C-alpha positions as CSV (number, residue, x, y, z in Angstrom):
1,M,-19.6,24.8,2.9
2,A,-17.1,22.0,3.5
3,N,-14.0,23.0,5.5
4,I,-11.1,21.6,3.3
5,D,-7.8,21.9,5.1
6,T,-5.3,21.8,2.4
7,T,-2.4,22.5,4.8
8,T,-2.7,18.9,6.1
9,L,-4.3,17.2,3.1
10,F,-1.1,15.5,1.9
11,S,0.6,15.1,5.3
12,L,1.8,11.7,6.5
13,S,2.6,12.9,10.0
14,G,2.3,10.1,12.5
15,K,2.1,7.4,9.8
16,V,4.3,4.3,9.6
17,A,5.2,3.0,6.2
18,L,7.0,0.0,4.7
19,V,8.5,0.3,1.2
20,T,9.8,-2.9,-0.3
21,G,12.7,-2.4,-2.8
22,G,13.1,1.0,-1.1
23,S,16.8,1.3,-1.4
24,R,17.0,2.6,-5.0
25,G,15.0,3.6,-8.0
26,I,11.3,4.1,-7.7
27,G,11.2,2.6,-4.2
28,R,13.7,5.2,-3.0
29,M,11.8,8.0,-4.6
30,I,8.7,7.0,-2.8
31,A,10.5,6.4,0.5
32,E,12.0,9.9,0.4
33,G,8.7,11.5,-0.4
34,F,7.1,9.7,2.6
35,V,9.9,10.8,4.9
36,R,9.6,14.4,3.7
37,S,5.9,14.3,4.3
38,G,6.3,13.3,7.9
39,A,6.1,9.5,8.0
40,T,8.3,7.0,9.8
41,V,9.6,4.8,7.0
42,Y,11.0,1.3,6.9
43,I,12.7,0.2,3.7
44,T,13.7,-3.3,2.8
45,S,15.8,-4.8,0.0
46,R,17.8,-8.0,-0.5
47,K,21.2,-6.2,-0.3
48,R,21.9,-5.3,3.3
49,E,24.7,-2.7,2.6
50,V,22.7,-0.8,0.0
51,C,19.6,-0.8,2.2
52,E,21.4,0.4,5.2
53,Q,23.2,3.1,3.3
54,T,19.9,4.5,1.8
55,A,18.4,4.5,5.3
56,R,21.3,6.5,6.6
57,E,21.0,9.0,3.8
58,L,17.2,9.4,4.3
59,S,17.6,9.6,8.0
60,T,19.1,13.0,7.6
61,I,15.6,14.2,6.5
62,G,13.5,12.2,8.9
63,P,13.0,8.8,10.5
64,C,14.0,6.0,8.1
65,H,15.1,2.5,9.1
66,A,16.6,-0.4,7.1
67,V,15.1,-3.9,7.4
68,P,17.1,-6.0,4.9
69,A,15.2,-9.2,3.7
70,D,14.8,-11.3,0.6
71,I,11.0,-11.2,0.2
72,A,11.1,-13.5,-2.8
73,T,11.4,-16.4,-0.3
74,P,8.9,-17.4,2.5
75,P,11.6,-17.3,5.2
76,G,12.6,-13.8,4.0
77,R,9.0,-12.6,4.1
78,S,8.5,-14.1,7.6
79,S,11.6,-12.4,9.0
80,L,10.5,-9.0,7.6
81,V,7.0,-9.4,9.0
82,R,8.5,-10.3,12.5
83,A,10.8,-7.3,12.3
84,I,8.1,-4.9,11.5
85,E,5.8,-6.4,14.2
86,T,8.5,-5.9,16.9
87,R,9.1,-2.2,15.8
88,A,5.7,-0.9,15.1
89,A,2.3,-1.3,16.8
90,A,0.5,-0.8,13.5
91,L,1.3,-0.2,9.9
92,H,-0.5,2.6,8.0
93,I,1.1,2.2,4.5
94,L,2.6,-0.8,2.6
95,V,4.2,-0.1,-0.7
96,N,4.8,-3.3,-2.7
97,N,7.6,-2.0,-5.0
98,A,10.2,-4.8,-5.1
99,G,10.5,-6.3,-8.5
100,T,12.7,-7.9,-11.1
101,N,12.9,-8.4,-14.9
102,W,14.2,-11.0,-17.3
103,A,14.6,-10.4,-21.0
104,A,15.1,-13.3,-23.5
105,A,13.9,-14.4,-26.9
106,F,10.7,-16.4,-27.0
107,S,12.5,-19.6,-28.2
108,D,15.1,-19.3,-25.4
109,Y,13.1,-17.9,-22.5
110,P,14.2,-20.0,-19.5
111,E,11.6,-21.4,-17.1
112,A,13.7,-20.5,-14.1
113,G,13.8,-16.9,-15.3
114,F,10.1,-16.8,-15.8
115,Q,9.5,-18.2,-12.4
116,K,11.9,-15.8,-10.7
117,V,10.0,-12.8,-12.0
118,I,6.6,-14.2,-11.0
119,D,7.9,-15.2,-7.6
120,L,9.0,-11.7,-6.7
121,N,6.7,-9.4,-8.7
122,L,3.5,-11.3,-8.0
123,T,3.6,-14.1,-5.5
124,A,5.7,-12.2,-2.9
125,L,3.4,-9.2,-3.2
126,F,0.3,-11.3,-2.4
127,F,1.7,-13.2,0.5
128,L,3.5,-10.2,2.1
129,T,0.3,-8.2,1.9
130,R,-1.6,-11.1,3.5
131,D,0.9,-11.5,6.3
132,L,1.0,-7.8,7.1
133,T,-2.8,-7.4,7.0
134,P,-3.2,-7.7,10.8
135,L,-0.8,-4.8,11.3
136,L,-2.5,-2.8,8.5
137,E,-5.9,-3.5,10.1
138,R,-4.8,-2.1,13.4
139,A,-4.1,1.3,11.8
140,G,-7.2,1.5,9.6
141,R,-10.1,3.9,10.3
142,P,-13.3,4.5,8.4
143,E,-12.3,8.0,7.4
144,D,-8.6,7.2,7.2
145,P,-8.0,3.6,6.1
146,S,-4.6,1.9,5.9
147,R,-3.2,1.9,2.4
148,V,-1.6,-0.8,0.2
149,I,0.1,0.7,-2.9
150,N,1.3,-1.8,-5.5
151,I,3.8,-0.8,-8.1
152,G,2.7,-2.1,-11.5
153,S,4.1,-0.9,-14.8
154,I,3.2,0.6,-18.1
155,D,4.1,-2.8,-19.5
156,G,1.1,-4.3,-17.7
157,L,-1.2,-1.8,-19.5
158,C,0.1,-2.2,-23.1
159,V,2.5,-4.5,-24.9
160,P,6.1,-3.2,-24.6
161,T,7.7,-2.5,-27.9
162,V,10.8,-0.5,-27.0
163,L,13.1,-3.3,-25.9
164,P,14.6,-5.4,-28.7
165,T,14.5,-8.4,-26.4
166,P,11.0,-9.3,-25.0
167,T,10.2,-9.4,-21.3
168,F,7.3,-11.9,-21.3
169,A,7.2,-12.6,-17.6
170,Y,7.6,-9.0,-16.5
171,A,4.7,-7.7,-18.6
172,A,2.5,-10.6,-17.6
173,S,3.4,-10.2,-13.9
174,K,2.6,-6.5,-13.9
175,A,-0.8,-7.0,-15.7
176,A,-1.5,-9.6,-12.9
177,V,-0.5,-7.1,-10.3
178,H,-3.0,-4.6,-11.7
179,H,-5.9,-7.1,-11.5
180,L,-4.8,-8.5,-8.2
181,T,-5.0,-4.9,-6.9
182,R,-8.6,-4.7,-7.8
183,T,-9.4,-8.1,-6.2
184,L,-7.6,-7.1,-3.0
185,A,-9.4,-3.8,-2.9
186,I,-12.7,-5.6,-2.6
187,S,-11.4,-8.1,-0.1
188,L,-9.7,-5.7,2.2
189,A,-12.1,-2.8,2.2
190,P,-14.2,-4.3,5.1
191,K,-11.0,-4.2,7.1
192,Q,-10.5,-0.5,6.4
193,I,-7.6,-1.1,4.0
194,T,-7.6,0.4,0.5
195,V,-5.5,-1.1,-2.3
196,N,-4.4,0.8,-5.3
197,A,-1.7,0.5,-8.0
198,V,0.7,2.9,-9.7
199,S,1.8,2.0,-13.2
200,P,5.0,3.9,-13.9
201,G,6.4,4.6,-17.3
202,F,10.2,5.2,-17.6
203,F,12.0,6.7,-14.6
204,E,15.7,6.6,-13.9
205,S,16.5,3.4,-12.0
206,K,19.0,0.5,-12.0
207,M,16.4,-1.6,-13.9
208,T,16.0,1.0,-16.7
209,A,19.6,2.3,-16.8
210,Q,20.7,0.3,-19.8
211,T,17.4,0.7,-21.7
212,L,17.5,4.4,-21.3
213,Q,21.2,4.6,-22.3
214,E,20.4,2.7,-25.6
215,H,16.8,3.8,-26.4
216,R,16.2,7.1,-24.6
217,R,15.3,9.1,-27.7
218,T,12.9,6.4,-28.8
219,I,11.3,6.3,-25.4
220,E,10.9,10.1,-25.2
221,K,9.5,10.2,-28.7
222,A,6.8,7.7,-27.8
223,C,5.7,9.8,-24.8
224,P,3.3,12.6,-25.6
225,L,5.2,14.8,-23.1
226,H,8.5,13.8,-24.8
227,R,10.4,13.0,-21.6
228,I,10.8,10.5,-18.8
229,G,9.4,11.0,-15.3
230,N,11.3,12.6,-12.5
231,P,11.4,11.6,-8.8
232,E,9.0,14.2,-7.5
233,E,6.3,12.9,-9.9
234,M,6.6,9.3,-8.6
235,A,6.7,10.5,-5.0
236,G,3.7,12.8,-5.6
237,V,1.3,10.1,-6.7
238,A,2.4,7.8,-3.8
239,I,1.9,10.6,-1.3
240,Y,-1.6,11.3,-2.7
241,L,-2.6,7.7,-2.3
242,A,-1.1,7.4,1.2
243,S,-2.4,10.7,2.6
244,R,-5.9,11.9,3.6
245,A,-6.2,13.2,0.0
246,G,-6.4,9.6,-1.3
247,A,-8.6,8.1,1.5
248,Y,-11.6,7.4,-0.8
249,T,-9.5,6.1,-3.7
250,N,-9.7,2.3,-3.8
251,G,-9.0,-0.3,-6.6
252,A,-7.5,2.3,-8.9
253,V,-4.6,1.6,-11.3
254,I,-3.0,5.0,-12.0
255,P,-0.6,5.4,-15.0
256,V,2.3,7.8,-14.3
257,D,3.8,7.7,-17.8
258,G,3.2,11.0,-19.5
259,G,0.4,9.5,-21.5
260,T,2.6,6.8,-23.2
261,S,0.2,4.0,-22.5
262,I,-2.7,5.7,-24.3
263,S,-0.7,7.3,-27.2
């Protein structure tokens, strides 16, 4: 009979994690979950004051450090990679959460807005993962690989219909993130790095605040569970993927949306 130690199955003790966009919303939920599970967590975001304030708050629970950077730009990504390299000998977990949105009618959708969304949601994710691969590779082991967790979206699984104004670039970028996740899962597996994606439905965040204020009843009605998600449910799936429990999960795209994407 196998000896399954459930007392440590979801532990992140001794792990080092980086969460992009970790100062608020889904990124903060994940960062807090990781800290509470024993990891040393680095969070990054473009706004220094918010990033440092969140790190101070999470540091009352466990080790959490702010590394402000604008990862939408090559110089910003390079500065972040250098900062992590100087602070950590290896990186066990990378959560690619930073993202943005742009809503506009089809006839008026600006090329600059479209490009801004693609640059952060997709391009930055790919190149940051590539540039951090050496650090991830140092931490990976056959029975305990390093983890890349990409944050996709329900909008990448089904066509969004709640918002009155379309978000063409956002939905397209998140669908691309899901497929890129599968591609990277194959490419990085020989380096003992797994790559998975989480596709959230609606959670409380700065990005969803106005939408929830105006359309919450419609959103909840469309969900089979008739509610939005809570922070523990987002932290939980990320902890699963990052811990020993998720060591054999690779190339998965996991909806965390109460069943909305299949209803």
